Backbone as a printed PyTorch tensor [residue, N CA C, xyz], in Angstrom:
tensor([[[  5.4600, -16.7990, -14.0940],
         [  4.7060, -15.8720, -13.2750],
         [  5.6660, -14.8590, -12.6480]],

        [[  5.2590, -13.6270, -12.6050],
         [  6.0740, -12.5640, -12.0200],
         [  6.1580, -12.7460, -10.5070]],

        [[  7.3310, -12.4580,  -9.9750],
         [  7.5360, -12.4930,  -8.5360],
         [  7.7900, -11.0580,  -8.0870]],

        [[  7.0070, -10.5880,  -7.1510],
         [  7.1300,  -9.2240,  -6.6640],
         [  7.8670,  -9.2030,  -5.3390]],

        [[  8.7250,  -8.2150,  -5.1780],
         [  9.4690,  -8.0660,  -3.9240],
         [  8.5890,  -7.3980,  -2.8720]],

        [[  8.4990,  -8.0480,  -1.7250],
         [  7.8470,  -7.4750,  -0.5500],
         [  8.8710,  -7.5370,   0.5810]],

        [[  9.1820,  -6.4120,   1.1920],
         [ 10.1840,  -6.4580,   2.2630],
         [  9.6720,  -7.2710,   3.4530]],

        [[ 10.5910,  -7.9420,   4.1150],
         [ 10.2040,  -8.6370,   5.3400],
         [  9.8900,  -7.5840,   6.3950]],

        [[  9.1820,  -7.9840,   7.4050],
         [  8.7620,  -7.0450,   8.4380],
         [  9.9810,  -6.3980,   9.1120]],

        [[ 11.0690,  -7.1390,   9.2050],
         [ 12.2880,  -6.6060,   9.8280],
         [ 12.9500,  -5.5330,   8.9710]],

        [[ 12.6700,  -5.5270,   7.6810],
         [ 13.2990,  -4.5770,   6.7630],
         [ 12.4720,  -3.3150,   6.5200]],

        [[ 11.2850,  -3.2380,   7.0800],
         [ 10.4430,  -2.0520,   6.8950],
         [ 10.9680,  -0.9390,   7.7950]],

        [[ 11.1870,   0.2210,   7.1850],
         [ 11.7380,   1.3710,   7.9010],
         [ 10.7250,   2.5190,   7.9210]],

        [[ 10.6740,   3.1930,   9.0470],
         [  9.7300,   4.2940,   9.2310],
         [  9.8820,   5.3500,   8.1480]],

        [[ 11.1100,   5.7120,   7.8100],
         [ 11.3100,   6.7670,   6.8050],
         [ 10.7730,   6.3540,   5.4450]],

        [[ 10.8250,   5.0650,   5.1050],
         [ 10.2690,   4.5840,   3.8390],
         [  8.7440,   4.6440,   3.8510]],

        [[  8.1510,   4.2870,   4.9780],
         [  6.6920,   4.3490,   5.1080],
         [  6.2180,   5.7920,   4.9850]],

        [[  6.8720,   6.6910,   5.6910],
         [  6.4680,   8.1000,   5.6470],
         [  6.6830,   8.7010,   4.2660]],

        [[  7.7920,   8.3360,   3.6140],
         [  8.0330,   8.8190,   2.2570],
         [  6.9260,   8.3270,   1.3180]],

        [[  6.5800,   7.0510,   1.3930],
         [  5.5640,   6.4860,   0.5030],
         [  4.2240,   7.1870,   0.6890]],

        [[  3.9140,   7.5570,   1.9090],
         [  2.6210,   8.1990,   2.1760],
         [  2.6730,   9.7190,   2.0460]],

        [[  3.7850,  10.2630,   1.5970],
         [  3.8970,  11.7140,   1.4610],
         [  3.3530,  12.2310,   0.1380]],

        [[  2.9410,  11.3400,  -0.7410],
         [  2.4180,  11.7200,  -2.0620],
         [  0.9040,  11.5200,  -2.0580]],

        [[  0.1560,  12.4550,  -2.6240],
         [ -1.3100,  12.4620,  -2.4940],
         [ -1.9980,  11.2340,  -3.0960]],

        [[ -1.5570,  10.7430,  -4.2420],
         [ -2.1960,   9.5630,  -4.8470],
         [ -1.9640,   8.3360,  -3.9840]],

        [[ -0.7480,   8.1620,  -3.5010],
         [ -0.4600,   7.0110,  -2.6370],
         [ -1.2260,   7.1180,  -1.3290]],

        [[ -1.3860,   8.3270,  -0.8340],
         [ -2.1590,   8.5340,   0.3900],
         [ -3.6240,   8.1530,   0.1710]],

        [[ -4.1650,   8.4650,  -1.0050],
         [ -5.5500,   8.0840,  -1.3050],
         [ -5.6930,   6.5650,  -1.4620]],

        [[ -4.7030,   5.9100,  -2.0560],
         [ -4.7270,   4.4430,  -2.1520],
         [ -4.7380,   3.8570,  -0.7440]],

        [[ -3.8540,   4.3710,   0.1120],
         [ -3.8140,   3.9350,   1.5130],
         [ -5.1650,   4.1340,   2.1900]],

        [[ -5.7480,   5.3140,   2.0140],
         [ -7.0230,   5.6310,   2.6650],
         [ -8.1180,   4.6620,   2.2360]],

        [[ -8.2050,   4.3770,   0.9510],
         [ -9.2390,   3.4560,   0.4610],
         [ -9.0320,   2.0440,   0.9870]],

        [[ -7.7950,   1.6000,   1.0300],
         [ -7.5190,   0.2570,   1.5580],
         [ -7.7950,   0.1950,   3.0580]],

        [[ -7.4270,   1.2440,   3.7660],
         [ -7.6460,   1.3000,   5.2090],
         [ -9.1400,   1.2880,   5.5230]],

        [[ -9.8940,   2.0760,   4.7570],
         [-11.3400,   2.1770,   4.9800],
         [-12.0520,   0.8650,   4.6650]],

        [[-11.6890,   0.2300,   3.5540],
         [-12.3720,  -0.9990,   3.1470],
         [-11.9050,  -2.2070,   3.9530]],

        [[-10.6510,  -2.1730,   4.4150],
         [-10.0570,  -3.2530,   5.1930],
         [-10.1810,  -4.6130,   4.4970]],

        [[-10.0410,  -4.6020,   3.1710],
         [-10.0660,  -5.8500,   2.4150],
         [ -9.2060,  -5.7280,   1.1660]],

        [[ -8.9330,  -6.8630,   0.5840],
         [ -8.1290,  -6.9230,  -0.6330],
         [ -8.9230,  -6.3100,  -1.7880]],

        [[ -8.2250,  -5.5330,  -2.6200],
         [ -8.8770,  -4.8600,  -3.7500],
         [ -8.1160,  -5.0880,  -5.0370]],

        [[ -8.8480,  -5.1760,  -6.1320],
         [ -8.2780,  -5.2660,  -7.4660],
         [ -7.7690,  -3.8830,  -7.8590]],

        [[ -6.7670,  -3.8420,  -8.7140],
         [ -6.2080,  -2.5560,  -9.1720],
         [ -7.2660,  -1.6410,  -9.7810]],

        [[ -8.2760,  -2.2100, -10.4170],
         [ -9.3120,  -1.3910, -11.0540],
         [-10.0910,  -0.5500, -10.0410]],

        [[-10.0510,  -0.9230,  -8.7830],
         [-10.7160,  -0.1690,  -7.7150],
         [-10.1390,   1.2470,  -7.5960]],

        [[ -8.9100,   1.4310,  -8.0590],
         [ -8.2280,   2.7180,  -7.9080],
         [ -8.0720,   3.4770,  -9.2200]],

        [[ -8.6580,   2.9840, -10.3090],
         [ -8.3630,   3.5690, -11.6180],
         [ -8.8220,   5.0150, -11.7720]],

        [[ -9.7170,   5.4890, -10.9330],
         [-10.1340,   6.8910, -11.0020],
         [ -9.0720,   7.8390, -10.4160]],

        [[ -8.0260,   7.2810,  -9.8200],
         [ -6.9830,   8.1100,  -9.2110],
         [ -5.8700,   8.5100, -10.1830]],

        [[ -5.8690,   7.9180, -11.3710],
         [ -4.8360,   8.2850, -12.3250],
         [ -4.6870,   7.2760, -13.4410]],

        [[ -3.7030,   7.5290, -14.2980],
         [ -3.4350,   6.6340, -15.4210],
         [ -2.7740,   5.3600, -14.9240]],

        [[ -2.9840,   4.2850, -15.6710],
         [ -2.5090,   2.9670, -15.2600],
         [ -1.0060,   2.9360, -14.9980]],

        [[ -0.2060,   3.5420, -15.8830],
         [  1.2390,   3.4950, -15.6730],
         [  1.6620,   4.2940, -14.4390]],

        [[  0.9840,   5.3950, -14.1610],
         [  1.2790,   6.1580, -12.9450],
         [  0.8910,   5.3700, -11.7030]],

        [[ -0.2700,   4.7200, -11.7580],
         [ -0.7140,   3.9290, -10.6100],
         [  0.2270,   2.7600, -10.3600]],

        [[  0.7420,   2.1510, -11.4200],
         [  1.6960,   1.0540, -11.2580],
         [  2.9230,   1.5160, -10.4690]],

        [[  3.3860,   2.7150, -10.7650],
         [  4.5190,   3.2710, -10.0220],
         [  4.1580,   3.4520,  -8.5490]],

        [[  2.9700,   3.9730,  -8.2680],
         [  2.5520,   4.1920,  -6.8880],
         [  2.4090,   2.8680,  -6.1360]],

        [[  1.8690,   1.8500,  -6.7970],
         [  1.7710,   0.5300,  -6.1620],
         [  3.1630,   0.0150,  -5.8060]],

        [[  4.1090,   0.2070,  -6.7110],
         [  5.4770,  -0.2600,  -6.4830],
         [  6.0940,   0.4320,  -5.2700]],

        [[  5.9360,   1.7440,  -5.1820],
         [  6.4920,   2.4850,  -4.0410],
         [  5.8510,   2.0010,  -2.7370]],

        [[  4.5300,   1.8380,  -2.7400],
         [  3.8370,   1.3660,  -1.5390],
         [  4.2580,  -0.0560,  -1.1730]],

        [[  4.3980,  -0.9090,  -2.1710],
         [  4.7950,  -2.3050,  -1.9360],
         [  6.2190,  -2.3800,  -1.4100]],

        [[  7.1470,  -1.6700,  -2.0450],
         [  8.5450,  -1.7390,  -1.6400],
         [  8.8160,  -1.0700,  -0.2930]],

        [[  7.9140,  -0.1850,   0.1240],
         [  8.0540,   0.4200,   1.4500],
         [  7.4620,  -0.4770,   2.5320]],

        [[  6.6980,  -1.4970,   2.1190],
         [  6.1150,  -2.4330,   3.0690],
         [  4.6910,  -2.1220,   3.4720]],

        [[  4.0830,  -1.1270,   2.8510],
         [  2.7280,  -0.7300,   3.2330],
         [  1.6710,  -1.6730,   2.6730]],

        [[  1.8500,  -2.1090,   1.4370],
         [  0.8530,  -2.9890,   0.8230],
         [  1.4570,  -4.3330,   0.4490]],

        [[  0.5750,  -5.2930,   0.3130],
         [  0.8980,  -6.6300,  -0.1890],
         [  0.1710,  -6.7580,  -1.5290]],

        [[  0.8750,  -7.2050,  -2.5540],
         [  0.2690,  -7.4100,  -3.8700],
         [  0.3030,  -8.9030,  -4.1660]],

        [[ -0.8620,  -9.4580,  -4.4370],
         [ -0.9820, -10.8750,  -4.7450],
         [ -1.4480, -11.0140,  -6.1870]],

        [[ -0.7250, -11.8240,  -6.9440],
         [ -1.0800, -12.0370,  -8.3470],
         [ -1.9500, -13.2730,  -8.4430]],

        [[ -3.1040, -13.1060,  -9.0740],
         [ -4.0310, -14.2160,  -9.2990],
         [ -4.4600, -14.1570, -10.7590]],

        [[ -3.8740, -15.0230, -11.5700],
         [ -4.1330, -14.9690, -13.0060],
         [ -3.6060, -13.6700, -13.5660]],

        [[ -4.4950, -12.9050, -14.1930],
         [ -4.0970, -11.6100, -14.7470],
         [ -4.3840, -10.4600, -13.7980]],

        [[ -4.9210, -10.7640, -12.6410],
         [ -5.2730,  -9.7270, -11.6770],
         [ -4.1690,  -9.5340, -10.6450]],

        [[ -4.0720,  -8.3120, -10.1790],
         [ -3.2110,  -8.0030,  -9.0450],
         [ -4.1210,  -7.4980,  -7.9380]],

        [[ -4.0800,  -8.2100,  -6.8340],
         [ -4.9280,  -7.8910,  -5.6980],
         [ -4.0800,  -7.2430,  -4.6130]],

        [[ -4.5560,  -6.1110,  -4.1190],
         [ -3.7790,  -5.2750,  -3.2080],
         [ -4.4600,  -5.2230,  -1.8490]],

        [[ -3.6500,  -5.3500,  -0.8020],
         [ -4.1570,  -5.2080,   0.5630],
         [ -3.0980,  -4.5190,   1.4180]],

        [[ -3.5500,  -3.9140,   2.5090],
         [ -2.6340,  -3.2850,   3.4590],
         [ -1.9880,  -4.3570,   4.3280]],

        [[ -0.7670,  -4.1300,   4.7070],
         [ -0.0960,  -5.0020,   5.6780],
         [ -0.3390,  -4.4070,   7.0680]],

        [[ -1.5960,  -4.2130,   7.3870],
         [ -2.0130,  -3.4640,   8.5640],
         [ -1.5040,  -4.0700,   9.8670]],

        [[ -1.7360,  -5.3530,  10.0800],
         [ -1.3030,  -5.9750,  11.3400],
         [  0.2040,  -5.9120,  11.5100]],

        [[  0.9310,  -6.1950,  10.4390],
         [  2.3970,  -6.1600,  10.5020],
         [  2.9020,  -4.7500,  10.7950]],

        [[  2.3220,  -3.7590,  10.1250],
         [  2.7530,  -2.3800,  10.3370],
         [  2.3700,  -1.8780,  11.7200]],

        [[  1.2140,  -2.2970,  12.2050],
         [  0.8170,  -1.8960,  13.5600],
         [  1.7390,  -2.5020,  14.6090]],

        [[  2.2760,  -3.6880,  14.3320],
         [  3.2440,  -4.2810,  15.2590],
         [  4.5570,  -3.5050,  15.2470]],

        [[  4.9590,  -3.0270,  14.0770],
         [  6.2120,  -2.2500,  13.9530],
         [  6.0680,  -0.8380,  14.4950]],

        [[  4.9710,  -0.2000,  14.1230],
         [  4.7570,   1.2140,  14.4350],
         [  3.3560,   1.3920,  15.0330]],

        [[  3.1710,   1.0130,  16.3020],
         [  1.8400,   1.0590,  16.9190],
         [  1.1940,   2.4460,  16.8150]],

        [[ -0.0230,   2.4680,  16.2890],
         [ -0.8040,   3.7000,  16.2130],
         [ -0.4820,   4.6090,  15.0420]],

        [[  0.5900,   4.3470,  14.3150],
         [  0.9860,   5.2510,  13.2340],
         [ -0.0610,   5.3270,  12.1360]],

        [[ -0.4980,   4.1770,  11.6210],
         [ -1.4570,   4.1910,  10.5090],
         [ -2.8000,   4.7580,  10.9330]],

        [[ -3.2230,   4.4630,  12.1560],
         [ -4.4730,   5.0440,  12.6570],
         [ -4.3680,   6.5660,  12.6940]],

        [[ -3.2450,   7.0520,  13.1640],
         [ -3.0260,   8.4960,  13.2580],
         [ -3.0020,   9.1540,  11.8720]],

        [[ -2.3190,   8.5230,  10.9340],
         [ -2.2630,   9.0650,   9.5790],
         [ -3.6590,   9.0760,   8.9710]],

        [[ -4.3980,   7.9800,   9.1120],
         [ -5.7450,   7.8960,   8.5430],
         [ -6.6600,   8.9720,   9.1300]],

        [[ -6.5920,   9.1870,  10.4090],
         [ -7.4660,  10.1670,  11.0800],
         [ -7.1490,  11.5950,  10.6600]],

        [[ -5.9510,  11.8250,  10.1310],
         [ -5.5320,  13.1790,   9.7750],
         [ -5.4950,  13.4330,   8.2800]],

        [[ -6.0780,  12.5460,   7.4930],
         [ -6.1240,  12.7460,   6.0510],
         [ -7.2480,  13.7230,   5.7420]]])
């Protein structure tokens, strides 16, 4: 089974979060996850681009600490690390979401 790197909460840096959200597709992935506030299958985002491009965006979001990816069989389930990020950067995600 594949093991995906997720940074610990202590390793998440503001500049990485802002960089990850500076691209429009990643911002839309963030917006959909923020709005739904639940774990989503990758197919939920397939209208945003080609599979290989989306895989890259998931990787950037995951490695920046914004999302958590859980592998279940052949599925990859994606969720926001909302509580953890709000503890690190209070109000940041709310502010970004309100200004999209």
